[in-house]
C-alpha positions in Angstrom: 34.8 107.8 239.9 35.8 110.1 237.1 35.4 113.1 239.4 37.9 111.5 241.8 40.3 110.9 238.9 40.0 114.5 237.7 40.6 115.8 241.2 43.6 113.6 241.7 45.2 114.6 238.4 44.6 118.3 239.1 46.1 117.9 242.5 49.2 116.2 241.1 49.6 118.9 238.4 49.3 121.6 241.1 51.9 119.9 243.2 54.2 119.6 240.2 53.7 123.3 239.5 54.5 124.3 243.0 57.6 122.1 243.2 58.8 123.5 239.9 58.4 127.1 241.2 60.4 126.1 244.3 63.2 124.3 242.4 63.5 126.9 239.7 62.0 130.3 240.7 60.7 132.5 237.9 63.1 135.0 236.5 60.8 138.0 236.9 57.5 139.0 238.4 55.4 138.6 235.3 56.4 135.0 234.9 55.5 134.3 238.5 52.1 136.0 238.1 51.6 134.1 234.9 51.9 130.9 236.8 49.4 131.9 239.5 46.3 131.6 237.2 46.8 128.0 236.1 47.8 127.1 239.7 44.7 128.7 241.1 42.5 126.9 238.6 44.1 123.5 239.2 43.9 124.0 243.0 40.2 125.0 242.7 39.3 121.9 240.7 41.4 119.7 243.0 39.6 121.0 246.1 36.0 121.4 244.8 35.9 118.9 242.0 34.6 119.5 238.5 31.2 121.3 238.9 29.1 121.5 235.7 26.7 124.1 236.9 26.0 125.8 240.2 22.4 126.8 239.2 19.9 123.9 239.0 18.3 123.4 235.6 14.6 124.0 235.2 12.4 121.0 234.7 10.1 122.7 232.1 10.7 122.9 228.4 12.8 125.6 226.9 10.4 126.4 224.1 8.5 129.7 224.4 4.8 129.4 224.7 2.9 130.8 221.7 -0.3 131.4 223.8 1.1 134.7 225.2 0.9 137.7 222.8 3.6 140.3 222.7 2.7 143.7 224.3 1.2 146.1 221.8 2.2 149.8 221.7 
């Protein structure tokens, strides 16, 4: 449910950003490029949803085993 709400909010924010750019275009190129990054991030979250991690977590413990000895030189 929360994923759906986040996607909806990001989609609405992206739509507001695009409508704002159409209604009042940026004065120069750097302002327009500065608006692309937040717009791309909002669109990505709106389409894919909030992903926490792409790589699956390992089931084992994170502690290092003390049975292995370090290599000797």
